[in-house]
PyMOL Python script that loads the backbone (N, CA, C, O; Angstrom):
from pymol import cmd

cmd.read_pdbstr("""\
ATOM      1  N   MET A   1     -44.235   9.860 -11.576  1.00  0.00           N
ATOM      2  CA  MET A   1     -43.502  10.233 -10.391  1.00  0.00           C
ATOM      3  C   MET A   1     -43.493   9.038  -9.435  1.00  0.00           C
ATOM      4  O   MET A   1     -44.487   8.324  -9.303  1.00  0.00           O
ATOM      5  N   ALA A   2     -42.370   8.839  -8.783  1.00  0.00           N
ATOM      6  CA  ALA A   2     -42.227   7.727  -7.839  1.00  0.00           C
ATOM      7  C   ALA A   2     -42.993   8.010  -6.554  1.00  0.00           C
ATOM      8  O   ALA A   2     -43.171   9.161  -6.156  1.00  0.00           O
ATOM      9  N   ASN A   3     -43.439   6.943  -5.920  1.00  0.00           N
ATOM     10  CA  ASN A   3     -44.119   7.073  -4.628  1.00  0.00           C
ATOM     11  C   ASN A   3     -43.102   7.314  -3.530  1.00  0.00           C
ATOM     12  O   ASN A   3     -41.985   6.799  -3.577  1.00  0.00           O
ATOM     13  N   MET A   4     -43.492   8.094  -2.550  1.00  0.00           N
ATOM     14  CA  MET A   4     -42.652   8.312  -1.383  1.00  0.00           C
ATOM     15  C   MET A   4     -42.683   7.039  -0.537  1.00  0.00           C
ATOM     16  O   MET A   4     -43.723   6.390  -0.429  1.00  0.00           O
ATOM     17  N   GLY A   5     -41.564   6.688   0.053  1.00  0.00           N
ATOM     18  CA  GLY A   5     -41.452   5.448   0.807  1.00  0.00           C
ATOM     19  C   GLY A   5     -42.474   5.299   1.917  1.00  0.00           C
ATOM     20  O   GLY A   5     -42.927   4.189   2.198  1.00  0.00           O
ATOM     21  N   TYR A   6     -42.842   6.403   2.552  1.00  0.00           N
ATOM     22  CA  TYR A   6     -43.752   6.320   3.698  1.00  0.00           C
ATOM     23  C   TYR A   6     -45.200   6.066   3.285  1.00  0.00           C
ATOM     24  O   TYR A   6     -46.024   5.723   4.133  1.00  0.00           O
ATOM     25  N   CYS A   7     -45.528   6.226   2.009  1.00  0.00           N
ATOM     26  CA  CYS A   7     -46.917   5.989   1.568  1.00  0.00           C
ATOM     27  C   CYS A   7     -46.969   5.202   0.257  1.00  0.00           C
ATOM     28  O   CYS A   7     -47.982   5.221  -0.442  1.00  0.00           O
ATOM     29  N   ARG A   8     -45.898   4.524  -0.067  1.00  0.00           N
ATOM     30  CA  ARG A   8     -45.788   3.775  -1.324  1.00  0.00           C
ATOM     31  C   ARG A   8     -46.945   2.790  -1.502  1.00  0.00           C
ATOM     32  O   ARG A   8     -47.590   2.772  -2.550  1.00  0.00           O
ATOM     33  N   PHE A   9     -47.205   1.981  -0.490  1.00  0.00           N
ATOM     34  CA  PHE A   9     -48.227   0.945  -0.618  1.00  0.00           C
ATOM     35  C   PHE A   9     -49.632   1.541  -0.626  1.00  0.00           C
ATOM     36  O   PHE A   9     -50.508   1.039  -1.330  1.00  0.00           O
ATOM     37  N   GLN A  10     -49.856   2.594   0.138  1.00  0.00           N
ATOM     38  CA  GLN A  10     -51.171   3.245   0.146  1.00  0.00           C
ATOM     39  C   GLN A  10     -51.486   3.815  -1.235  1.00  0.00           C
ATOM     40  O   GLN A  10     -52.579   3.606  -1.761  1.00  0.00           O
ATOM     41  N   ASN A  11     -50.536   4.530  -1.819  1.00  0.00           N
ATOM     42  CA  ASN A  11     -50.760   5.131  -3.133  1.00  0.00           C
ATOM     43  C   ASN A  11     -50.930   4.064  -4.208  1.00  0.00           C
ATOM     44  O   ASN A  11     -51.808   4.173  -5.064  1.00  0.00           O
ATOM     45  N   THR A  12     -50.098   3.042  -4.164  1.00  0.00           N
ATOM     46  CA  THR A  12     -50.161   1.991  -5.169  1.00  0.00           C
ATOM     47  C   THR A  12     -51.453   1.196  -5.052  1.00  0.00           C
ATOM     48  O   THR A  12     -52.026   0.799  -6.067  1.00  0.00           O
ATOM     49  N   LEU A  13     -51.919   0.959  -3.836  1.00  0.00           N
ATOM     50  CA  LEU A  13     -53.167   0.222  -3.635  1.00  0.00           C
ATOM     51  C   LEU A  13     -54.335   0.928  -4.319  1.00  0.00           C
ATOM     52  O   LEU A  13     -55.159   0.283  -4.968  1.00  0.00           O
ATOM     53  N   THR A  14     -54.406   2.230  -4.175  1.00  0.00           N
ATOM     54  CA  THR A  14     -55.477   3.000  -4.818  1.00  0.00           C
ATOM     55  C   THR A  14     -55.417   2.836  -6.333  1.00  0.00           C
ATOM     56  O   THR A  14     -56.441   2.598  -6.974  1.00  0.00           O
ATOM     57  N   ASP A  15     -54.228   2.963  -6.902  1.00  0.00           N
ATOM     58  CA  ASP A  15     -54.069   2.825  -8.351  1.00  0.00           C
ATOM     59  C   ASP A  15     -54.337   1.396  -8.814  1.00  0.00           C
ATOM     60  O   ASP A  15     -54.939   1.181  -9.866  1.00  0.00           O
ATOM     61  N   LEU A  16     -53.889   0.424  -8.027  1.00  0.00           N
ATOM     62  CA  LEU A  16     -54.090  -0.975  -8.395  1.00  0.00           C
ATOM     63  C   LEU A  16     -55.570  -1.344  -8.381  1.00  0.00           C
ATOM     64  O   LEU A  16     -56.033  -2.102  -9.234  1.00  0.00           O
ATOM     65  N   ARG A  17     -56.306  -0.813  -7.420  1.00  0.00           N
ATOM     66  CA  ARG A  17     -57.759  -1.055  -7.393  1.00  0.00           C
ATOM     67  C   ARG A  17     -58.425  -0.480  -8.643  1.00  0.00           C
ATOM     68  O   ARG A  17     -59.326  -1.102  -9.204  1.00  0.00           O
ATOM     69  N   ASP A  18     -57.992   0.691  -9.078  1.00  0.00           N
ATOM     70  CA  ASP A  18     -58.535   1.294 -10.292  1.00  0.00           C
ATOM     71  C   ASP A  18     -58.223   0.406 -11.501  1.00  0.00           C
ATOM     72  O   ASP A  18     -59.077   0.201 -12.364  1.00  0.00           O
ATOM     73  N   CYS A  19     -57.003  -0.115 -11.556  1.00  0.00           N
ATOM     74  CA  CYS A  19     -56.642  -1.014 -12.650  1.00  0.00           C
ATOM     75  C   CYS A  19     -57.507  -2.268 -12.623  1.00  0.00           C
ATOM     76  O   CYS A  19     -57.980  -2.719 -13.666  1.00  0.00           O
ATOM     77  N   LYS A  20     -57.716  -2.836 -11.431  1.00  0.00           N
ATOM     78  CA  LYS A  20     -58.556  -4.030 -11.299  1.00  0.00           C
ATOM     79  C   LYS A  20     -59.971  -3.756 -11.797  1.00  0.00           C
ATOM     80  O   LYS A  20     -60.560  -4.581 -12.496  1.00  0.00           O
ATOM     81  N   ASP A  21     -60.510  -2.599 -11.435  1.00  0.00           N
ATOM     82  CA  ASP A  21     -61.870  -2.249 -11.841  1.00  0.00           C
ATOM     83  C   ASP A  21     -61.992  -2.084 -13.352  1.00  0.00           C
ATOM     84  O   ASP A  21     -63.090  -2.185 -13.900  1.00  0.00           O
ATOM     85  N   ASN A  22     -60.879  -1.833 -14.023  1.00  0.00           N
ATOM     86  CA  ASN A  22     -60.891  -1.609 -15.473  1.00  0.00           C
ATOM     87  C   ASN A  22     -60.105  -2.671 -16.231  1.00  0.00           C
ATOM     88  O   ASN A  22     -59.697  -2.451 -17.372  1.00  0.00           O
ATOM     89  N   LEU A  23     -59.894  -3.808 -15.606  1.00  0.00           N
ATOM     90  CA  LEU A  23     -59.060  -4.859 -16.175  1.00  0.00           C
ATOM     91  C   LEU A  23     -59.557  -5.335 -17.536  1.00  0.00           C
ATOM     92  O   LEU A  23     -58.755  -5.694 -18.399  1.00  0.00           O
ATOM     93  N   PHE A  24     -60.850  -5.340 -17.727  1.00  0.00           N
ATOM     94  CA  PHE A  24     -61.405  -5.858 -18.977  1.00  0.00           C
ATOM     95  C   PHE A  24     -61.926  -4.758 -19.893  1.00  0.00           C
ATOM     96  O   PHE A  24     -62.747  -5.011 -20.774  1.00  0.00           O
ATOM     97  N   ALA A  25     -61.446  -3.539 -19.680  1.00  0.00           N
ATOM     98  CA  ALA A  25     -61.831  -2.424 -20.552  1.00  0.00           C
ATOM     99  C   ALA A  25     -61.404  -2.742 -21.982  1.00  0.00           C
ATOM    100  O   ALA A  25     -60.326  -3.288 -22.216  1.00  0.00           O
ATOM    101  N   GLU A  26     -62.254  -2.399 -22.915  1.00  0.00           N
ATOM    102  CA  GLU A  26     -61.987  -2.717 -24.316  1.00  0.00           C
ATOM    103  C   GLU A  26     -61.452  -1.529 -25.102  1.00  0.00           C
ATOM    104  O   GLU A  26     -61.002  -1.693 -26.236  1.00  0.00           O
ATOM    105  N   ASP A  27     -61.494  -0.353 -24.524  1.00  0.00           N
ATOM    106  CA  ASP A  27     -61.095   0.849 -25.258  1.00  0.00           C
ATOM    107  C   ASP A  27     -59.666   1.285 -24.919  1.00  0.00           C
ATOM    108  O   ASP A  27     -59.385   2.477 -24.795  1.00  0.00           O
ATOM    109  N   LEU A  28     -58.771   0.310 -24.771  1.00  0.00           N
ATOM    110  CA  LEU A  28     -57.396   0.607 -24.403  1.00  0.00           C
ATOM    111  C   LEU A  28     -56.508   0.734 -25.637  1.00  0.00           C
ATOM    112  O   LEU A  28     -56.727   0.077 -26.655  1.00  0.00           O
ATOM    113  N   SER A  29     -55.511   1.587 -25.517  1.00  0.00           N
ATOM    114  CA  SER A  29     -54.523   1.708 -26.587  1.00  0.00           C
ATOM    115  C   SER A  29     -53.624   0.471 -26.571  1.00  0.00           C
ATOM    116  O   SER A  29     -53.632  -0.307 -25.617  1.00  0.00           O
ATOM    117  N   VAL A  30     -52.865   0.307 -27.626  1.00  0.00           N
ATOM    118  CA  VAL A  30     -51.930  -0.814 -27.708  1.00  0.00           C
ATOM    119  C   VAL A  30     -50.948  -0.757 -26.539  1.00  0.00           C
ATOM    120  O   VAL A  30     -50.621  -1.787 -25.950  1.00  0.00           O
ATOM    121  N   GLU A  31     -50.483   0.437 -26.207  1.00  0.00           N
ATOM    122  CA  GLU A  31     -49.542   0.603 -25.101  1.00  0.00           C
ATOM    123  C   GLU A  31     -50.174   0.197 -23.771  1.00  0.00           C
ATOM    124  O   GLU A  31     -49.520  -0.428 -22.937  1.00  0.00           O
ATOM    125  N   GLU A  32     -51.442   0.550 -23.575  1.00  0.00           N
ATOM    126  CA  GLU A  32     -52.135   0.193 -22.337  1.00  0.00           C
ATOM    127  C   GLU A  32     -52.366  -1.307 -22.240  1.00  0.00           C
ATOM    128  O   GLU A  32     -52.281  -1.876 -21.152  1.00  0.00           O
ATOM    129  N   VAL A  33     -52.653  -1.948 -23.351  1.00  0.00           N
ATOM    130  CA  VAL A  33     -52.827  -3.408 -23.345  1.00  0.00           C
ATOM    131  C   VAL A  33     -51.519  -4.080 -22.933  1.00  0.00           C
ATOM    132  O   VAL A  33     -51.519  -5.017 -22.135  1.00  0.00           O
ATOM    133  N   LYS A  34     -50.407  -3.595 -23.481  1.00  0.00           N
ATOM    134  CA  LYS A  34     -49.098  -4.147 -23.113  1.00  0.00           C
ATOM    135  C   LYS A  34     -48.800  -3.897 -21.635  1.00  0.00           C
ATOM    136  O   LYS A  34     -48.297  -4.784 -20.945  1.00  0.00           O
ATOM    137  N   ALA A  35     -49.105  -2.708 -21.153  1.00  0.00           N
ATOM    138  CA  ALA A  35     -48.876  -2.380 -19.744  1.00  0.00           C
ATOM    139  C   ALA A  35     -49.753  -3.248 -18.846  1.00  0.00           C
ATOM    140  O   ALA A  35     -49.313  -3.681 -17.781  1.00  0.00           O
ATOM    141  N   ARG A  36     -50.988  -3.505 -19.271  1.00  0.00           N
ATOM    142  CA  ARG A  36     -51.883  -4.377 -18.499  1.00  0.00           C
ATOM    143  C   ARG A  36     -51.276  -5.771 -18.385  1.00  0.00           C
ATOM    144  O   ARG A  36     -51.294  -6.371 -17.310  1.00  0.00           O
ATOM    145  N   GLU A  37     -50.744  -6.283 -19.479  1.00  0.00           N
ATOM    146  CA  GLU A  37     -50.122  -7.607 -19.463  1.00  0.00           C
ATOM    147  C   GLU A  37     -48.921  -7.636 -18.519  1.00  0.00           C
ATOM    148  O   GLU A  37     -48.730  -8.602 -17.781  1.00  0.00           O
ATOM    149  N   ARG A  38     -48.115  -6.576 -18.547  1.00  0.00           N
ATOM    150  CA  ARG A  38     -46.951  -6.507 -17.651  1.00  0.00           C
ATOM    151  C   ARG A  38     -47.391  -6.399 -16.199  1.00  0.00           C
ATOM    152  O   ARG A  38     -46.780  -6.998 -15.314  1.00  0.00           O
ATOM    153  N   LEU A  39     -48.455  -5.633 -15.953  1.00  0.00           N
ATOM    154  CA  LEU A  39     -48.969  -5.477 -14.593  1.00  0.00           C
ATOM    155  C   LEU A  39     -49.464  -6.808 -14.038  1.00  0.00           C
ATOM    156  O   LEU A  39     -49.172  -7.151 -12.893  1.00  0.00           O
ATOM    157  N   VAL A  40     -50.201  -7.548 -14.834  1.00  0.00           N
ATOM    158  CA  VAL A  40     -50.707  -8.851 -14.395  1.00  0.00           C
ATOM    159  C   VAL A  40     -49.533  -9.792 -14.116  1.00  0.00           C
ATOM    160  O   VAL A  40     -49.564 -10.551 -13.148  1.00  0.00           O
ATOM    161  N   ALA A  41     -48.511  -9.745 -14.951  1.00  0.00           N
ATOM    162  CA  ALA A  41     -47.332 -10.587 -14.735  1.00  0.00           C
ATOM    163  C   ALA A  41     -46.626 -10.216 -13.434  1.00  0.00           C
ATOM    164  O   ALA A  41     -46.205 -11.097 -12.684  1.00  0.00           O
ATOM    165  N   ILE A  42     -46.495  -8.927 -13.164  1.00  0.00           N
ATOM    166  CA  ILE A  42     -45.863  -8.470 -11.920  1.00  0.00           C
ATOM    167  C   ILE A  42     -46.697  -8.915 -10.713  1.00  0.00           C
ATOM    168  O   ILE A  42     -46.146  -9.350  -9.702  1.00  0.00           O
ATOM    169  N   CYS A  43     -48.015  -8.806 -10.820  1.00  0.00           N
ATOM    170  CA  CYS A  43     -48.886  -9.245  -9.720  1.00  0.00           C
ATOM    171  C   CYS A  43     -48.711 -10.740  -9.465  1.00  0.00           C
ATOM    172  O   CYS A  43     -48.704 -11.176  -8.315  1.00  0.00           O
ATOM    173  N   ALA A  44     -48.570 -11.518 -10.523  1.00  0.00           N
ATOM    174  CA  ALA A  44     -48.347 -12.957 -10.369  1.00  0.00           C
ATOM    175  C   ALA A  44     -47.014 -13.219  -9.673  1.00  0.00           C
ATOM    176  O   ALA A  44     -46.923 -14.097  -8.815  1.00  0.00           O
ATOM    177  N   GLU A  45     -45.977 -12.458 -10.042  1.00  0.00           N
ATOM    178  CA  GLU A  45     -44.673 -12.598  -9.381  1.00  0.00           C
ATOM    179  C   GLU A  45     -44.777 -12.267  -7.898  1.00  0.00           C
ATOM    180  O   GLU A  45     -44.211 -12.967  -7.058  1.00  0.00           O
ATOM    181  N   ILE A  46     -45.502 -11.201  -7.581  1.00  0.00           N
ATOM    182  CA  ILE A  46     -45.677 -10.808  -6.180  1.00  0.00           C
ATOM    183  C   ILE A  46     -46.366 -11.925  -5.409  1.00  0.00           C
ATOM    184  O   ILE A  46     -45.940 -12.277  -4.309  1.00  0.00           O
ATOM    185  N   MET A  47     -47.416 -12.477  -5.975  1.00  0.00           N
ATOM    186  CA  MET A  47     -48.141 -13.551  -5.291  1.00  0.00           C
ATOM    187  C   MET A  47     -47.256 -14.783  -5.111  1.00  0.00           C
ATOM    188  O   MET A  47     -47.319 -15.448  -4.076  1.00  0.00           O
ATOM    189  N   GLU A  48     -46.446 -15.084  -6.095  1.00  0.00           N
ATOM    190  CA  GLU A  48     -45.541 -16.224  -5.992  1.00  0.00           C
ATOM    191  C   GLU A  48     -44.529 -15.995  -4.868  1.00  0.00           C
ATOM    192  O   GLU A  48     -44.297 -16.888  -4.052  1.00  0.00           O
ATOM    193  N   GLU A  49     -43.932 -14.815  -4.822  1.00  0.00           N
ATOM    194  CA  GLU A  49     -42.963 -14.496  -3.772  1.00  0.00           C
ATOM    195  C   GLU A  49     -43.638 -14.416  -2.406  1.00  0.00           C
ATOM    196  O   GLU A  49     -43.070 -14.865  -1.411  1.00  0.00           O
ATOM    197  N   TRP A  50     -44.826 -13.858  -2.347  1.00  0.00           N
ATOM    198  CA  TRP A  50     -45.562 -13.735  -1.087  1.00  0.00           C
ATOM    199  C   TRP A  50     -45.838 -15.116  -0.513  1.00  0.00           C
ATOM    200  O   TRP A  50     -45.724 -15.327   0.695  1.00  0.00           O
ATOM    201  N   GLY A  51     -46.198 -16.049  -1.372  1.00  0.00           N
ATOM    202  CA  GLY A  51     -46.462 -17.411  -0.935  1.00  0.00           C
ATOM    203  C   GLY A  51     -45.242 -18.080  -0.337  1.00  0.00           C
ATOM    204  O   GLY A  51     -45.360 -18.934   0.542  1.00  0.00           O
ATOM    205  N   GLU A  52     -44.065 -17.692  -0.816  1.00  0.00           N
ATOM    206  CA  GLU A  52     -42.829 -18.261  -0.300  1.00  0.00           C
ATOM    207  C   GLU A  52     -42.499 -17.738   1.089  1.00  0.00           C
ATOM    208  O   GLU A  52     -41.780 -18.392   1.844  1.00  0.00           O
ATOM    209  N   THR A  53     -43.024 -16.553   1.434  1.00  0.00           N
ATOM    210  CA  THR A  53     -42.677 -15.944   2.717  1.00  0.00           C
ATOM    211  C   THR A  53     -43.801 -16.029   3.734  1.00  0.00           C
ATOM    212  O   THR A  53     -43.585 -15.751   4.914  1.00  0.00           O
ATOM    213  N   SER A  54     -44.991 -16.406   3.304  1.00  0.00           N
ATOM    214  CA  SER A  54     -46.138 -16.439   4.224  1.00  0.00           C
ATOM    215  C   SER A  54     -46.145 -17.695   5.060  1.00  0.00           C
ATOM    216  O   SER A  54     -47.040 -17.882   5.885  1.00  0.00           O
TER     217      SER A  54
END
""", "prot")
cmd.dss("prot")
cmd.show_as("cartoon", "prot")
cmd.util.cbc("prot")
cmd.orient("prot")
């Protein structure tokens, strides 16, 4: 389900922290490993864009 605009960042922050805490989990499915790789790539894109605007 999509996040509501008024709390998008709050909800995502909670989930992102959980992902960070489990970044090196070894018991992930193939799909989760692929999603982890995509998530890390998206985070890198965000940091790159953030650096351009900061």
